[in-house]
C-alpha positions as CSV (number, residue, x, y, z in Angstrom):
1,M,-0.4,-13.1,-26.3
2,R,-0.2,-11.5,-22.6
3,Q,-3.2,-12.7,-20.8
4,A,-4.2,-9.3,-18.7
5,H,-5.0,-9.9,-14.8
6,R,-8.3,-9.0,-14.2
7,F,-8.7,-5.8,-12.1
8,D,-8.4,-6.2,-8.3
9,P,-8.9,-3.4,-6.5
10,R,-6.2,-4.6,-3.3
11,Q,-3.0,-2.6,-2.5
12,E,-1.4,-5.2,-0.7
13,M,1.3,-7.8,-2.0
14,G,0.6,-11.7,-2.3
15,R,4.2,-12.3,-2.2
16,E,7.1,-11.4,0.0
17,D,9.6,-10.1,-2.8
18,F,8.3,-9.0,-5.8
19,E,5.2,-9.0,-7.8
20,L,4.4,-8.2,-11.3
21,Q,0.6,-7.4,-13.0
22,Y,-0.1,-6.8,-16.4
23,K,-3.3,-5.3,-16.5
24,K,-5.8,-3.9,-19.3
25,D,-9.1,-2.4,-18.7
26,K,-12.2,-0.6,-20.4
27,Y,-13.4,0.4,-17.0
28,L,-11.5,1.4,-14.1
29,Q,-13.3,1.8,-10.6
30,D,-12.0,5.2,-8.0
31,V,-9.2,4.3,-6.9
32,E,-8.4,6.3,-3.5
33,L,-5.8,8.0,-2.3
34,H,-3.2,5.8,-0.7
35,H,0.2,4.4,-0.2
36,H,2.1,1.1,-0.1
37,D,5.2,-0.6,2.3
38,F,6.9,-1.0,-1.2
39,H,8.4,0.7,-4.2
40,E,5.7,1.0,-7.6
41,I,6.7,1.0,-11.2
42,Y,4.2,2.0,-13.1
43,F,4.6,1.7,-16.8
44,L,1.8,2.8,-19.5
45,I,1.5,0.8,-22.6
46,S,-2.1,2.7,-23.6
47,G,-4.7,5.3,-21.8
48,D,-5.3,8.4,-21.6
49,V,-4.1,8.7,-17.2
50,T,-3.3,11.6,-14.6
51,Y,-1.5,11.0,-11.5
52,T,-1.2,12.5,-8.0
53,I,1.5,11.5,-6.4
54,E,1.8,14.2,-3.0
55,S,1.5,18.0,-4.6
56,R,2.6,16.3,-8.0
57,Q,0.2,16.0,-11.2
58,Y,1.1,13.9,-14.0
59,H,-0.5,13.7,-17.4
60,V,1.6,10.2,-18.0
61,M,1.9,9.2,-22.1
62,P,2.4,5.7,-23.4
63,G,6.0,4.4,-22.7
64,D,6.0,6.7,-19.5
65,L,8.1,5.2,-16.4
66,L,6.4,6.6,-12.7
67,L,8.9,5.5,-9.9
68,I,6.8,5.5,-6.7
69,S,8.7,5.2,-3.4
70,P,7.2,3.8,-0.4
71,Q,5.0,6.3,1.6
72,E,4.3,8.3,-1.1
73,L,0.5,9.1,-1.4
74,H,-0.8,8.6,-5.0
75,Q,-3.9,8.5,-6.5
76,I,-4.8,7.8,-10.5
77,C,-7.5,9.2,-12.9
78,V,-8.0,7.5,-15.6
79,R,-10.2,8.4,-19.0
80,P,-11.2,4.8,-20.4
81,E,-13.2,6.3,-22.9
82,M,-10.3,7.7,-24.9
83,S,-8.4,4.5,-25.1
84,D,-8.4,0.7,-23.8
85,Y,-5.7,1.0,-20.2
86,E,-3.3,-1.0,-20.6
87,R,0.0,-0.8,-18.6
88,F,2.7,-3.1,-16.0
89,V,2.9,-2.4,-12.4
90,L,6.0,-3.7,-10.7
91,W,5.8,-4.0,-6.8
92,V,9.2,-4.4,-5.3
93,D,10.0,-4.8,-1.6
94,P,12.6,-2.6,-0.2
95,Q,14.3,-5.2,1.9
96,L,14.5,-7.6,-1.2
97,L,16.3,-4.3,-2.9
98,S,18.7,-4.0,0.4
99,R,19.6,-8.0,-0.6
100,I,20.4,-7.3,-4.0
101,S,22.1,-4.5,-4.2
102,T,25.5,-3.8,-4.0
103,P,27.6,-1.3,-2.1
104,L,28.2,0.5,-5.8
105,S,24.8,0.2,-6.8
106,D,21.9,0.7,-4.5
107,L,18.9,0.0,-6.6
108,A,16.6,1.8,-5.2
109,K,18.1,4.9,-5.2
110,H,15.8,6.6,-7.9
111,L,12.9,4.9,-7.6
112,G,11.3,7.9,-6.3
113,S,10.9,12.1,-6.2
114,S,13.5,12.3,-3.8
115,G,16.5,14.8,-4.5
116,P,16.6,18.0,-6.2
117,N,14.7,18.8,-9.8
118,R,13.3,15.4,-9.3
119,G,9.5,14.1,-10.2
120,N,8.7,10.4,-10.2
121,L,8.0,10.9,-14.2
122,L,10.6,9.5,-16.0
123,R,9.6,9.6,-19.7
124,L,11.8,7.8,-22.1
125,K,13.0,8.2,-25.6
126,P,11.5,5.5,-28.4
127,E,14.1,3.3,-28.5
128,D,14.7,3.3,-24.7
129,T,10.5,2.7,-24.7
130,S,10.7,-1.1,-26.6
131,H,13.7,-1.7,-24.4
132,V,11.9,-1.6,-21.3
133,L,9.2,-3.1,-23.0
134,K,10.7,-6.0,-23.8
135,L,12.4,-7.0,-20.2
136,F,9.0,-6.4,-18.8
137,E,7.1,-8.9,-21.3
138,Q,9.9,-11.3,-20.5
139,L,9.5,-11.1,-17.0
140,W,6.0,-11.0,-17.4
141,Q,6.4,-14.4,-18.8
142,E,8.7,-16.0,-16.2
143,S,6.5,-15.0,-13.6
144,E,4.1,-16.8,-15.4
145,S,5.8,-19.8,-15.7
146,D,6.5,-22.8,-13.6
147,N,9.3,-24.2,-15.7
148,Y,12.8,-24.9,-14.4
149,G,14.6,-22.3,-13.9
150,S,12.0,-19.8,-14.1
151,D,12.6,-18.5,-10.3
152,L,16.2,-17.4,-11.0
153,L,15.5,-15.9,-14.1
154,R,12.7,-13.9,-12.6
155,Q,15.6,-12.8,-10.2
156,S,17.9,-12.0,-13.3
157,L,15.3,-10.2,-15.1
158,L,13.9,-8.3,-12.6
159,I,17.6,-6.8,-11.8
160,Q,18.4,-6.6,-15.2
161,L,14.5,-4.0,-15.5
162,L,15.6,-2.5,-12.0
163,V,19.1,-1.6,-13.2
164,T,18.2,-0.1,-16.5
165,I,15.5,2.2,-15.3
166,N,17.9,3.7,-12.8
167,R,20.7,4.1,-15.5
168,F,18.1,5.8,-17.3
169,A,16.9,8.1,-14.1
170,T,20.5,9.2,-13.8
171,N,21.1,10.0,-17.3
172,P,22.5,13.5,-17.4
173,S,20.3,14.6,-20.1
174,G,17.3,14.4,-17.7
175,H,14.1,12.6,-19.1
176,L,12.9,12.8,-15.2
177,E,10.0,15.8,-15.7
178,E,7.2,17.1,-14.1
179,I,4.4,17.2,-16.2
180,A,2.0,20.0,-13.8
181,H,2.8,20.8,-10.7
182,S,-0.3,21.7,-8.4
183,S,-0.6,25.7,-7.2
184,R,2.4,26.8,-5.2
185,A,-0.3,27.2,-1.8
186,I,-0.7,24.0,-2.2
187,S,2.5,22.2,-2.6
188,E,3.8,24.3,0.1
189,V,0.9,22.9,2.6
190,V,1.8,19.9,1.1
191,D,5.6,20.0,1.9
192,Y,4.8,21.5,5.8
193,V,2.5,18.9,6.4
194,N,5.2,16.1,5.0
195,L,7.2,18.0,7.3
196,H,5.1,18.7,10.7
197,Y,3.1,16.1,10.8
198,S,3.6,15.2,14.7
199,E,2.7,19.3,15.3
200,P,-1.2,20.1,15.8
201,L,-2.1,21.0,12.0
202,S,-5.2,22.9,11.5
203,L,-7.4,24.0,8.0
204,D,-7.5,27.9,9.3
205,M,-3.6,27.7,10.4
206,L,-2.3,26.2,7.3
207,A,-4.6,28.7,5.1
208,E,-3.1,31.7,7.1
209,L,0.6,30.1,6.6
210,V,0.0,30.5,2.6
211,Y,-2.0,33.4,2.7
212,V,-5.4,32.4,0.8
213,S,-8.9,31.7,2.7
214,K,-9.6,28.4,4.5
215,Y,-11.8,28.3,2.0
216,H,-10.2,28.6,-1.4
217,L,-7.7,25.9,0.4
218,S,-10.0,23.3,0.9
219,H,-11.1,23.5,-2.4
220,E,-8.1,23.8,-4.1
221,F,-6.5,21.0,-2.3
222,N,-9.8,18.6,-2.6
223,R,-9.5,19.7,-6.8
224,Q,-5.9,19.0,-7.1
225,V,-4.5,16.5,-4.3
226,G,-8.2,14.5,-5.0
227,T,-8.7,14.3,-0.8
228,S,-9.9,17.1,2.0
229,V,-6.9,18.6,4.1
230,Y,-7.8,17.0,7.1
231,R,-8.1,13.6,5.3
232,Y,-4.3,14.1,4.0
233,I,-2.9,15.0,7.5
234,Q,-4.8,11.9,8.8
235,K,-3.3,9.8,5.9
236,K,-0.2,10.9,6.4
237,R,0.3,10.7,9.7
238,L,-1.2,7.2,10.0
239,L,1.3,6.6,7.0
240,I,4.4,7.4,9.2
241,A,2.9,5.3,12.2
242,R,2.5,2.2,10.3
243,H,6.1,2.9,9.2
244,L,7.4,3.2,12.7
245,L,5.6,0.2,13.9
246,A,7.6,-1.9,11.1
247,Q,10.4,-0.8,13.1
248,G,9.8,-1.5,16.1
249,K,8.3,1.6,17.8
250,K,5.9,0.8,20.2
251,P,2.3,2.1,19.5
252,N,1.6,3.5,23.0
253,E,5.0,6.0,21.9
254,V,3.9,6.0,18.3
255,Y,1.3,8.0,18.5
256,S,2.1,11.2,20.2
257,N,5.0,11.2,17.8
258,C,2.9,11.3,14.6
259,G,0.7,14.3,15.9
260,F,-2.6,12.2,17.4
261,S,-3.0,13.6,21.0
262,D,-4.9,10.6,22.3
263,Y,-4.1,6.7,22.1
264,A,-8.0,6.1,22.0
265,G,-8.2,8.4,18.7
266,F,-5.2,7.3,17.3
267,Y,-6.5,3.3,17.3
268,R,-9.5,4.1,16.4
269,A,-8.2,5.6,13.1
270,F,-5.5,3.3,12.5
271,R,-7.9,0.2,12.8
272,A,-10.5,2.0,10.7
273,E,-7.9,3.0,7.8
274,Y,-6.3,-0.5,7.9
275,A,-8.4,-3.0,9.7
276,I,-5.9,-4.1,12.2
277,S,-5.5,-2.8,15.1
278,P,-1.4,-1.4,15.6
279,R,-0.6,-3.6,17.5
280,E,-1.7,-6.4,14.9
281,Y,0.0,-4.9,12.2
282,A,3.1,-4.6,14.4
283,R,2.9,-8.7,14.9
284,S,2.5,-9.1,11.3
285,V,5.4,-7.7,10.5
286,R,8.0,-8.2,13.1
287,P,6.8,-11.8,13.8
288,L,9.5,-13.4,15.8
289,S,9.6,-9.9,18.0
290,S,8.8,-10.1,21.9
291,D,7.9,-6.7,22.6
292,S,5.2,-6.0,24.9
293,T,3.4,-3.5,23.0
294,D,0.5,-2.4,24.8
295,E,-3.2,-1.2,23.5
296,S,-6.2,0.3,25.1
């Protein structure tokens, strides 16, 4: 009998390599649009769930897998009155994937929506669903155990699960499918922001770009993406900034590369979003770094 974790709103890993959570809720608090620095693999067991990932919307069915790569903004909407919301959620650090991958088998290759005609949803055949569920259950049992060899079995089962998911994702019959698109205008705006986040952006210019009124764009963007255009741009810029800081870039260089007009504004936005300053974050992800990052 699996013992579910209690609801935990945190979006940071408690371990350095990977973390598996099994959750079952009758009520779920609203979760804000957010992102991770790690890969998320989400397996729905029961529940009525709609997931928004960037500009894509998915109605997730029991037995479905969602593959969410680092830096993809996402948000969930659950109707717990329909049925218990039960799922496995696996978080995997990209550095771990690099260590356990081989030249022939890149375990991160298909864990996201990159590539033509690809989405985040993996809808499995019934027999494949049973196989994946069994692997999740075995990994869960070993993750909760301190028996001899559990550490070795955890890694072995993790590799089995990741190989299995990557194989399903590359199946030519194509079980990756997008259940519901946002409108053309919203998709184009999100794509434009993702490519031009370092440039000046405004609601007026984006509305003109897709030939709709700014009022229509604002309303539809909120409805389909789950946040305002301004807030999405801000989150995307901060997300990229966080990624650059983790790569060793200096805070006083990062802000202009991410579309912020001055360092003070970047500093305030970063601290408000992550409750830590850019310099503190850079030191936390690169503890052995000897950089001389400066802050105002």
